[in-house]
Structure formats: structure tokens, C-alpha cells
N, C-alpha and C positions, 0 to 999 in steps of 0.2 A: 444436434443439440444433445445434451447429456442430462441424466437424472442427477439431482444434487442431494438427495436425502442422506447419503452416506458420506457426504463431504465433511471432514473434520473441522475445517476452517469456517467459523460462523459467518464471516462476511461473504465468503464464496458461496456458502449454502443459501444465502439470501439474495445473491446477485442473479439478475435475469440471465437465463441460459445463453441468449444471443450475445449479451455483453461479455459473459464469461468465456464463450468460445472466441470472441474477438480478442480478448486479452491473452488467452492461451496461444492463439495463432500468432499474435505479435511476438510473444516470447520465443516461440519456435522459429519464426521468421528471422528474428534477431540472431539467434544462435546459429542458424544456417548461414546467414550473411557473414557473420564474423568468422565462421569456420572456413568458408570457401572463398569469399571475396575480399575480406579485410582482416586477415590474421595479424597483420602488423599493427592494427588499431585496438587489439584486445585490451591492452592496459588502459587506454583512454576510456573505453566503454565500461570497464570494471570500475574505474574511478567515478564515472558518471552514475553508475548504479549505486555506488556507496553513498553518493550525495543526493540521490533521488528521494524526494519526500514521499513517504508512503501515505496511504489513506488515513491512517490513525493520526499522523502528524498534521495533515491538512485539516482534518475534522477538529482536532484539538485547537489548532491555531485560529480557525474560524469561530469556534465556540467561545474561546477566550476573548477574541475581539468583540463579538456581539454581546457577550455577557458584560464585559467591562463598559462598553458603550451604553448599554441599558442602565447599568448602575450609575454611571456619571450623569446621563440624561435624567435619571430618576432623582438624583440629588439636586441638579441645577434647573431642571425644567418642570417636569410633572412626575408625580409618583407612579403614574400609569406606565412609565418606561421600565419600572421594575418587573413588569410582566414579561418583557423581553428577556431579561436575565433569568427569570424563573423558567420560561419556555425553553431557552437554550440549555439550561442545566438539566431540564427534564429530558430533552433529546439526547444529551450526552450520557445521562444515566441509562436511558433506554438502549443506547448503543453498547454501553458497557455490559449490560445484562444479556442482551439478545444478539448483538452483532449487527443490528439494523436500527436506523432512524431515518427520518425523511430526507436528510441531505445525502445519504449514502448512495441511493440509486443515481442521483444527479452526478455525484463525484465519480462513480464507476463509469458512467457513460462518457464522462470527460477524459477517462483513461487513467485515473488514479488507481494504483495497484496496492495490494497488501504487501507487508514486509516479506511474507513467505513467497509471493510471486516474484518480487524483485530478487530475493535470495536464490530462487530457483534458476533464474537466468544467470546471475553472477556465478553461482557454483559451476554451472555448465561451461561458462567462459573460462573460469579458472582451470577446469579440467583440460579444456582445449589448449590453454596456454602452457600447460604442463606443470602447474603448481603442485599437483599431487603425485608426481613421478619420483619423489625422493624416496618412496618405498617404506617409510615408517608409519606405523599406526598413529603415532603422536602427531605427525605432520597432517595426516588426514583429519584427525580430531580437531586440530587447530583451525583448519580451513572450514570444517563444518560449523564451528562455533562462531564464525564471522557473521 
């Protein structure tokens, strides 16, 4: 397990070290697998990574669904449902400010990764595929911007 005080990523800083190690080990295992056993499938894996939902997107989709449900139920059923909308928006604001809110540990344990974690695996696979061998600095900058 590692210390996380110096972690620049707010979500990673608030992630349980055991979960963080599991996520990082999965990234390393995936890179080794595609480098040694499935280099022919690098393109497919990169496409999967480009389409993978990151933690922020999952959190935002769930928050929007719950907040909208609370608002609709507040309008048609009982005004008490507006508390759901307020609670969800409070959690979303807390996540925006600190990088943590109550659903984050659950989502992390389910394996949802941050965009930077997904990009780290994708960049390594692009290097393995040879995308950066064109030799130009512009090419490298283009792939880093992905």
C-alpha cells in the first residue's frame, strides 16, 4: 500500500489504498497482457478505453438521474421528494470541491477509474502499438492531448 498525501489527483487521493493498488495493478496487468500475449488486439483495446466511462461521467449520470427523479416526484407526488434533488446536488457539489462524496468509494470498489487512469493505460498501449514512432514532437503532443 502507498501513501496518498502527495497524490495530485483528488479522487485518487481520497481512494482507499487497497482499491487504488487494485486499480493500478489492473492497469499494469492489462499493459503486460497486450504487450506480450495480444499485441494484435491493441487497436480494439484502445477503442474500448476511448469509450470507457470514467468515474466523473458515471457520477454525473447517476446524479442527474436521481436529481431529475426527485424533481419529478416532488412535482407529482410529494414535495418531500425535492429533498432527494437537494441531497444529490449537495453530493455533486461536495465532489466538485473535494474530489470525494459518498458514492465515490462504492464506484471505485466497483472498478470505475478516473480519466487519468484510463488515459495512462491508453497512452502505454499506443506507445506499444508504435503510434509515437513517427519521431516528431508534434505527433507526441497530439497523442498526449488525447
